[in-house]
Every structure is written in structure tokens, then in C-alpha cells.
C-alpha positions as CSV (number, residue, x, y, z in Angstrom):
1,M,101.4,108.0,73.0
2,V,105.0,109.0,72.3
3,R,107.2,108.9,75.4
4,L,109.6,111.8,75.5
5,L,111.6,110.7,78.6
6,P,113.4,107.4,78.9
7,R,112.0,104.8,81.2
8,S,115.2,104.2,83.0
9,T,115.7,106.2,86.2
10,R,119.4,106.3,85.6
11,W,119.0,107.9,82.2
12,R,116.3,110.3,83.4
13,V,118.5,111.5,86.2
14,A,121.5,111.8,83.9
15,L,119.5,113.7,81.4
16,F,118.1,116.2,83.9
17,A,121.6,116.6,85.5
18,A,123.2,117.3,82.1
19,L,120.5,119.8,81.1
20,A,120.6,121.5,84.5
21,S,124.3,121.8,84.5
22,A,124.3,123.0,80.9
23,L,121.8,125.7,81.8
24,V,123.7,126.8,84.9
25,L,127.1,126.7,83.3
26,G,125.8,128.4,80.1
27,L,124.3,131.3,82.1
28,G,127.5,131.5,84.3
29,S,129.7,131.6,81.2
30,Y,127.6,134.2,79.5
31,W,127.8,136.4,82.7
32,F,131.5,135.8,82.9
33,V,132.2,136.9,79.3
34,Q,130.0,139.9,79.6
35,A,131.7,140.9,82.9
36,L,135.1,140.7,81.1
37,R,133.9,142.7,78.2
38,G,132.2,145.2,80.5
39,G,135.4,145.7,82.4
40,L,137.2,146.5,79.1
41,E,134.4,148.9,78.0
42,N,134.4,150.7,81.4
43,S,138.2,151.1,81.3
44,A,138.1,152.5,77.7
45,R,135.2,154.8,78.6
46,A,137.2,156.1,81.6
47,L,140.2,156.9,79.3
48,A,137.9,158.6,76.8
49,S,136.5,160.7,79.6
50,D,140.0,161.8,80.7
51,K,140.7,162.7,77.1
52,V,137.5,164.8,76.9
53,T,138.7,166.7,80.1
54,A,142.1,167.4,78.6
55,V,140.7,168.7,75.3
56,L,138.1,170.9,77.0
57,A,140.9,172.3,79.2
58,L,142.8,173.4,76.0
59,L,139.7,174.8,74.3
60,N,138.6,176.7,77.4
61,S,142.1,178.2,77.6
62,G,141.6,179.7,74.1
63,V,143.4,177.2,72.0
64,A,141.8,176.9,68.5
65,P,140.4,173.5,67.6
66,A,142.9,173.1,64.7
67,D,145.8,173.6,67.1
68,V,144.6,171.1,69.7
69,P,146.2,168.0,68.1
70,R,149.6,169.6,68.2
71,R,149.2,170.7,71.8
72,L,147.6,167.5,73.2
73,E,150.0,164.9,74.4
74,K,147.3,162.2,74.9
75,G,147.0,159.8,71.9
76,G,143.7,158.3,70.6
77,G,140.9,159.8,68.7
78,Y,138.5,162.6,69.3
79,M,136.3,165.1,67.5
80,I,135.9,168.8,68.0
81,S,132.8,170.3,66.3
82,P,130.5,173.3,66.8
83,E,127.5,171.0,67.0
84,R,126.9,167.9,69.0
85,M,127.4,164.7,67.0
86,N,128.5,166.6,63.9
87,R,131.0,164.4,62.1
88,C,132.5,167.4,60.2
89,S,133.1,165.3,57.2
90,A,129.7,165.7,55.5
91,G,130.4,166.8,51.9
92,L,134.2,166.9,52.4
93,P,135.5,163.4,51.6
94,D,139.1,164.3,50.6
95,V,140.4,166.3,53.5
96,P,144.1,165.7,53.9
97,F,145.7,164.7,57.2
98,Q,147.6,167.3,59.1
99,G,149.8,165.1,61.3
100,R,147.3,162.6,62.9
101,A,144.3,164.8,62.5
102,L,141.8,165.7,59.8
103,V,141.1,169.5,59.9
104,F,137.9,170.2,58.1
105,S,137.7,173.8,59.2
106,P,139.1,176.0,62.0
107,T,136.2,174.8,64.1
108,C,135.9,171.2,63.1
109,V,138.7,168.7,63.7
110,I,138.9,164.9,64.0
111,A,141.9,163.2,65.5
112,M,142.4,159.6,64.4
113,P,141.6,156.9,65.2
114,Y,138.0,157.9,65.6
115,G,134.7,156.2,64.5
116,E,136.3,152.7,64.3
117,E,135.0,149.4,65.7
118,E,135.6,148.3,69.3
119,Q,135.7,151.9,70.6
120,E,134.0,153.6,73.5
121,Y,133.0,157.2,73.5
122,S,132.6,160.0,76.0
123,G,131.5,163.6,75.2
124,A,131.0,167.1,76.7
125,G,130.8,170.7,75.7
126,T,133.0,173.7,76.5
127,A,132.0,176.2,79.2
128,D,130.9,178.8,76.6
129,G,129.0,176.2,74.5
130,R,131.0,177.0,71.3
131,Y,132.4,173.5,70.9
132,F,131.5,169.9,71.6
133,V,134.1,167.3,72.2
134,D,133.5,163.6,71.6
135,A,136.5,161.4,72.5
136,A,137.0,157.8,71.4
137,E,139.1,155.1,73.1
138,S,139.7,151.6,71.6
139,L,139.2,148.6,73.7
140,D,142.4,146.9,74.9
141,P,143.4,144.4,72.2
142,V,145.0,142.1,74.7
143,G,141.8,142.1,76.7
144,L,139.7,141.5,73.6
145,Q,141.9,138.6,72.8
146,T,141.4,137.3,76.3
147,V,137.6,137.6,76.0
148,A,137.7,135.8,72.6
149,T,139.8,133.0,74.1
150,A,137.4,132.6,77.0
151,Q,134.5,132.4,74.6
152,R,136.1,129.7,72.6
153,I,137.0,127.7,75.8
154,L,133.6,128.0,77.3
155,W,131.9,127.2,74.0
156,G,133.4,123.8,74.0
157,G,133.8,123.5,77.8
158,V,130.2,123.9,78.8
159,P,128.9,121.0,76.8
160,A,131.8,118.8,77.9
161,A,131.2,119.7,81.5
162,A,127.4,119.0,81.1
163,L,128.2,115.6,79.6
164,L,130.6,114.9,82.5
165,V,128.0,115.8,85.1
166,G,125.4,113.6,83.4
167,G,127.9,110.7,83.3
168,V,128.7,111.1,86.9
169,A,125.0,111.2,87.8
170,W,124.4,108.1,85.7
171,F,127.1,106.1,87.5
172,A,126.1,107.4,90.9
173,V,122.4,106.5,90.4
174,R,123.5,103.2,88.9
175,R,125.5,102.4,92.1
176,S,122.6,103.4,94.3
177,L,120.0,101.5,92.4
178,R,122.2,98.4,92.5
179,A,121.4,98.2,96.2
180,V,117.8,98.9,95.5
181,G,117.8,96.0,93.0
182,G,119.1,93.7,95.8
183,L,116.4,94.9,98.1
184,R,113.8,94.3,95.4
185,A,115.0,90.8,94.6
186,E,115.0,89.9,98.3
187,V,111.5,91.3,98.9
188,D,110.3,89.5,95.7
189,G,111.4,86.2,97.3
190,V,109.4,86.8,100.5
191,R,106.3,84.7,100.7
192,A,103.4,84.5,103.2
193,G,105.0,81.5,104.9
194,D,108.5,83.1,105.0
195,L,107.9,86.5,106.5
196,A,110.8,86.0,108.9
197,R,113.2,86.9,106.0
198,R,114.8,90.4,106.1
199,V,116.5,92.4,103.4
200,P,120.2,93.3,103.7
201,V,120.9,96.7,105.2
202,P,123.7,98.6,103.4
203,D,126.2,100.3,105.5
204,S,126.2,103.5,103.4
205,G,124.1,105.4,105.9
206,D,122.1,107.1,103.1
207,E,118.4,106.9,102.0
208,I,118.9,103.4,100.7
209,T,119.9,102.3,104.3
210,E,116.7,104.0,105.6
211,L,114.7,102.3,103.0
212,A,116.1,98.9,103.9
213,V,115.4,99.6,107.6
214,T,111.9,100.7,106.9
215,M,111.3,97.6,104.7
216,N,112.6,95.3,107.5
217,E,110.3,97.0,110.0
218,M,107.4,96.6,107.6
219,L,108.2,92.9,107.2
220,A,108.4,92.5,111.0
221,R,105.0,94.1,111.3
222,L,103.6,91.8,108.7
223,D,105.2,88.8,110.4
224,R,103.6,89.8,113.7
225,S,100.3,90.5,112.1
226,V,100.2,87.1,110.3
227,R,101.3,85.3,113.4
228,R,98.7,87.1,115.4
229,Q,96.0,86.4,112.8
230,S,97.0,82.7,112.7
231,Q,96.9,82.5,116.5
232,F,93.6,84.3,116.5
233,T,92.1,81.9,114.0
234,A,93.4,78.9,116.0
235,D,92.0,80.3,119.3
236,A,88.7,81.2,117.7
237,S,88.4,77.7,116.2
238,H,89.2,76.2,119.6
239,E,86.6,78.3,121.4
240,L,83.9,77.4,118.8
241,R,84.7,73.7,119.0
242,T,83.6,73.4,122.7
243,P,79.9,74.6,122.2
244,L,79.7,72.8,118.9
245,A,80.9,69.6,120.5
246,S,78.5,70.0,123.4
247,L,75.6,70.7,121.0
248,R,76.4,67.8,118.8
249,T,76.7,65.4,121.8
250,Q,73.3,66.5,123.0
251,L,71.7,66.0,119.6
252,E,73.3,62.6,119.2
253,V,72.1,61.5,122.6
254,Q,68.6,62.7,121.9
255,L,68.5,60.8,118.6
256,A,69.9,57.7,120.2
257,H,67.7,57.7,123.3
258,P,64.6,59.9,122.6
259,D,62.6,58.3,125.4
260,R,65.2,58.7,128.2
261,L,66.0,62.4,128.0
262,D,64.2,65.5,129.2
263,W,63.7,67.3,125.8
264,R,63.0,70.6,127.4
265,R,66.1,70.7,129.4
266,S,68.1,69.5,126.5
267,C,66.8,72.3,124.3
268,E,67.6,74.8,126.9
269,N,71.2,73.6,127.1
270,A,71.4,73.7,123.3
271,V,70.1,77.3,123.3
272,L,72.8,78.2,125.8
273,D,75.5,76.7,123.5
274,V,74.0,78.6,120.5
275,T,73.9,81.8,122.5
276,R,77.5,81.3,123.5
277,M,78.5,80.8,119.8
278,E,76.5,83.8,118.8
279,T,78.2,86.0,121.4
280,L,81.6,84.7,120.3
281,A,80.8,85.4,116.6
282,G,79.7,88.9,117.5
283,D,82.9,89.5,119.4
284,L,85.0,88.2,116.5
285,L,83.1,90.5,114.1
286,L,83.6,93.5,116.3
287,L,87.3,92.8,116.6
288,S,87.7,92.4,112.8
289,K,86.0,95.9,112.4
290,L,88.3,97.4,115.0
291,D,91.4,95.8,113.4
292,A,90.4,97.2,110.1
293,D,89.8,100.7,111.7
294,Q,86.4,100.8,110.1
295,P,85.0,104.2,111.1
296,A,82.0,104.5,113.4
297,G,79.8,107.4,113.9
298,T,81.1,109.8,116.5
299,E,79.2,112.3,118.7
300,P,79.7,114.1,122.0
301,V,79.1,111.5,124.8
302,A,78.5,112.5,128.4
303,L,80.3,109.7,130.3
304,A,78.5,110.5,133.5
305,D,75.1,109.8,131.9
306,L,76.4,106.7,130.2
307,V,77.9,105.3,133.4
308,T,74.8,106.1,135.4
309,A,72.5,104.5,132.8
310,H,74.6,101.4,132.6
311,V,74.7,100.9,136.4
312,A,70.9,101.4,136.7
313,A,70.3,98.8,134.0
314,R,72.5,96.1,135.4
315,V,70.7,93.2,136.9
316,P,71.6,92.7,139.6
317,H,73.4,95.9,140.4
318,D,73.9,95.3,144.1
319,G,77.6,95.6,145.1
320,V,78.4,98.1,142.4
321,E,79.4,101.5,143.8
322,L,79.4,104.6,141.6
323,I,81.6,107.7,142.4
324,L,81.1,110.6,140.0
325,A,83.8,113.2,140.7
326,A,83.4,115.0,137.3
327,S,81.1,115.0,134.3
328,P,83.5,114.8,131.3
329,V,82.3,114.8,127.7
330,V,84.3,112.8,125.1
331,R,83.8,112.4,121.4
332,G,83.1,108.9,120.3
333,H,80.6,106.1,119.6
334,A,78.3,105.8,122.5
335,G,77.5,102.1,121.9
336,R,81.2,101.1,121.8
337,L,82.0,103.1,124.8
338,E,79.2,101.4,126.7
339,R,80.6,98.1,125.5
340,V,84.0,99.0,127.1
341,L,82.2,99.9,130.4
342,R,80.2,96.7,130.3
343,N,83.2,94.5,129.6
344,L,85.2,96.1,132.5
345,V,82.3,95.8,135.0
346,D,81.6,92.2,133.9
347,N,85.3,91.3,134.4
348,A,85.3,93.0,137.8
349,E,82.2,91.2,138.9
350,R,83.6,87.9,137.8
351,H,86.6,88.3,140.1
352,A,85.2,90.5,142.9
353,K,84.4,89.1,146.4
354,S,81.7,91.5,147.3
355,R,82.3,95.0,145.8
356,V,82.9,96.7,142.5
357,T,83.7,100.5,142.4
358,I,83.3,102.7,139.3
359,T,85.0,106.1,139.6
360,L,84.7,108.9,136.9
361,T,87.1,111.9,137.1
362,A,88.9,114.2,134.7
363,L,92.6,114.9,134.7
364,D,95.0,116.8,132.4
365,G,92.5,117.1,129.6
366,R,91.4,113.5,129.7
367,S,88.5,111.7,131.3
368,V,89.6,108.9,133.7
369,L,87.2,106.0,134.2
370,T,88.3,103.5,136.8
371,V,86.7,100.1,137.6
372,E,88.1,98.4,140.7
373,D,87.2,95.2,142.5
374,D,88.1,93.6,145.8
375,G,89.2,90.3,144.3
376,P,92.6,88.6,144.1
377,G,93.9,91.1,141.7
378,I,96.1,90.7,138.6
379,P,99.8,89.7,139.0
380,A,102.3,92.2,137.8
381,G,103.7,89.9,135.2
382,Q,100.2,89.4,133.7
383,R,99.1,93.0,133.4
384,E,99.9,93.4,129.8
385,R,99.0,89.8,128.8
386,V,95.4,90.2,130.0
387,F,94.6,92.4,127.0
388,D,95.7,89.7,124.6
389,R,92.9,87.9,122.8
390,F,91.6,84.6,124.2
391,V,93.8,85.0,127.2
392,R,92.4,83.7,130.5
393,L,94.5,83.2,133.5
394,D,94.8,79.6,134.8
395,E,92.4,80.4,137.6
396,D,89.8,81.5,135.1
397,R,90.2,78.5,132.9
398,A,89.0,76.3,135.7
399,R,85.8,78.3,135.8
400,E,84.2,77.3,132.5
401,D,80.7,78.4,133.5
402,D,81.5,82.1,133.8
403,G,85.1,82.5,132.7
404,G,84.2,84.1,129.4
405,S,85.9,83.7,126.1
406,G,88.9,85.9,126.9
407,L,87.9,88.6,124.4
408,G,86.3,91.1,126.8
409,L,89.4,93.1,127.8
410,A,90.9,92.7,124.3
411,I,87.8,94.3,122.8
412,A,87.9,97.1,125.4
413,A,91.5,97.9,124.7
414,E,90.9,98.1,121.0
415,I,87.9,100.4,121.4
416,A,90.0,102.6,123.7
417,R,92.7,102.7,121.0
418,T,90.3,103.7,118.2
419,H,89.0,106.5,120.4
420,G,92.5,107.9,120.9
421,G,92.6,106.6,124.5
422,T,94.3,103.9,126.6
423,L,93.3,101.1,128.8
424,R,95.7,99.8,131.4
425,V,95.9,97.9,134.7
426,A,96.7,100.5,137.4
427,E,98.4,99.9,140.7
428,S,96.0,98.9,143.5
429,T,96.4,97.9,147.1
430,S,93.8,95.1,146.8
431,G,92.0,93.6,143.9
432,A,92.3,94.7,140.2
433,R,92.0,98.2,139.0
434,L,91.5,99.0,135.3
435,E,91.8,102.6,134.1
436,L,90.4,103.9,130.9
437,R,91.7,107.3,129.7
438,L,90.0,109.2,126.9
439,P,90.7,112.7,125.5
440,L,88.0,115.3,126.3
441,A,85.8,116.6,123.5
């Protein structure tokens, strides 16, 4: 396939700039020349009209057409004839001049110059309709020379100006792309293990500067994402090592001392470790889906029904108080929203002394689900950190039996984000208070 346009951006921009300027300048030059010539024609036409008026005044006063050239002081050409557009000279080629006029007959006279090139005409008839006067006025020769000079200048000036504009565009784009080339070279040198590098930001303040800033922001996001992924992988590996090590130890002891162990109890402990790994693997899979923003089926969800069913299904559900101040309906995935509620209530029960309160209200076009416990609460400095992955406060880490993997609140926060809502730790006089806000359907 033949390529009509050059590949280089510099040459393409220069070509389009030259063509556009040639078109604009060409049209402007044509209009300018036509305006100049139109002014000359209008001026000559006005003079011809004045001449018609003067000739008609003489004819209307009774002066014979043959006597008009001697009586008329205005110069220039005109024709007096009994019929409109009758040139008088038909069949009479050798009529002698009488002064500056050709008198073909008493009723047909042509004053010269008349019928020549570069003339404008104006005509009218006498009041009695006996004669028709057609006056001619030549265009100003100085004006014609000016128009011709302008045409010659513009004929050569327009291409030169178009080439100049194209050259300026070429150099301007070249200078701009030089900065882009530096950005490209710097980005080309960025590798997965060196995402801390940043491209230089020009001080020009133009779109190239905005591009450099955007690229640095992109690199920063990639750096944070890779660091977060690396930390996530390391934490997941650490969490999986504990149940795997426990399971391996039990199996090795069973093989080494098959007659000294309670096989049933050992199998029950192994099942618990496998269940823990299965739960962790499920949580990791869900987080990966949430990170990838994989769509889930959405439908209208009545939060009051969802909360009521969840509380009724909890075993045990003693100590869980439910307050329904509204019946909001949101649009989302019922299973994932139930997972948020389950994680919040599990977290609250893990830290509560005796009571967990679930409150459902609606405010400013959003549903507000609050889960509050009467435990020690969350320190102000830890309220953002609790939503990080594999984060457990020091107090929790000492409670290996029920401390969880540190993914519950992180999963809840990600589900809230994918539903267009927020999850935060709200102010509370005692205990911890987590507040989920979702837009109403």
C-alpha cells in the first residue's frame, strides 16, 4: 500500500501547516485583489452614471444628439441612439470624426473613447423615450497598475509565505519532540526493578510538561502497585507457611510415632489447618478479582432484609443488637455485600466485650450501615492502617486462635469501593465503630 503522507510527525505537521497557510493566504489574496478591482469598477461606474445624467439633461432640454459633444464639458465616451444598445455603426464603417465624436446621423452619436477594454458602463433613457444614453468610463490606469503589481507580489508571496510557515512549524515541532524524545528514552530505560526512576519535567509549562507530570504520576502508581503486590505476595506466603508447617509437623510426628498419637485428634487438627488455608486462598482469590475490577452481577438489594437474614443465621447471635431506622435499597452484588457485613460483624465480635450493635439508616442519598462494639476500640493512628492487607494490631497477633488473617477489613473496604461506597472508622465514645456508606439505587 502506497503511503501518501510522510511518517515523520515533523514533516506531516509542516506539510499540513504549509497547505493550510497556502489555502488561507491564497483565498485572502484573491479576495484582496478582487476588492481592489471592485473599487476601481465601482468608481468608474459612478463616473459613467454622472455622465449619463449630464447627457440626459442636455437632451431633455432640447439639444440635438449631434450637438451634445460640443456642449458637454465632461470627457469620456458615451453613445446616444434611438434604440437601446444600438451601436449606430452597423453598415457605416467609414464615418469621419467630428471633433472627438462619430456622428452617424442626427439621432445617433458616439463620443470616444467608447467600447474599449477596461471600461464600465451605465445607461438610461430620456424622459420622452426618444433617445437612450449609454456612457462609458475607463478604469483608472494607476489603479489598474496597482492591482497588477499586487497580483504579481501575491503570486510569488503566497507560496513563499506558505513555505515559511511550514518551516517554522517544522522547527517548532522538532523542538517540542526533542523533549518527547528525552521522555521516551527515559521511560524506555525503566525496568520492573527500577520503578523509582522519574522522567525529567521541562519548565516550558506546555503540554509536554503536562505529559511528563502525567508519566511521573503513572510511574509512581506503578511503583506503589508493584511494591504493594510484592508485599502482598510476601505476606500471603508468610500466612500460608504457618498452617503448612503445622500440617507437615503433624504428619511427620504421625509417621515417626504411629503408635503414640491419637489419629482422630491429629486428623481433626489437620482439617483445621487445611480449612484455614482454604479460607485464606478464597480471600486471596476474591481480592485478586476486586483488584482487577472484574464485574459481578448487580441487582437491587434491600439492605434491611440482608442484615436481618444475616443476624438470624449467625450462630450464636446472642449479644448482637439490630437497629433498623430505614429500609434502603442499593444496587450491587448481594453475596459480596453480605460478605462485607459478615466481615464487619466478625471483626466486632472478635473485639467486643459483650455487645455488638448493627444500625441501618439512610442519609443524603446514601445508606449508612454501622457496626459498633464495646471493645477497646481502634487508636486514632491506626484507623487507616486497619484496612491494609494482612494488618493485625499487636494485640491481635498474640491471639493466634481467632485473630484472623488480617484480610477481613481489607476485603470489606475493596467491596465497598467497587460498589461506589466507602468504609471508614467513625468516631465513637467507646469501642470501635465502622461505617459503611453506599449510594441508594
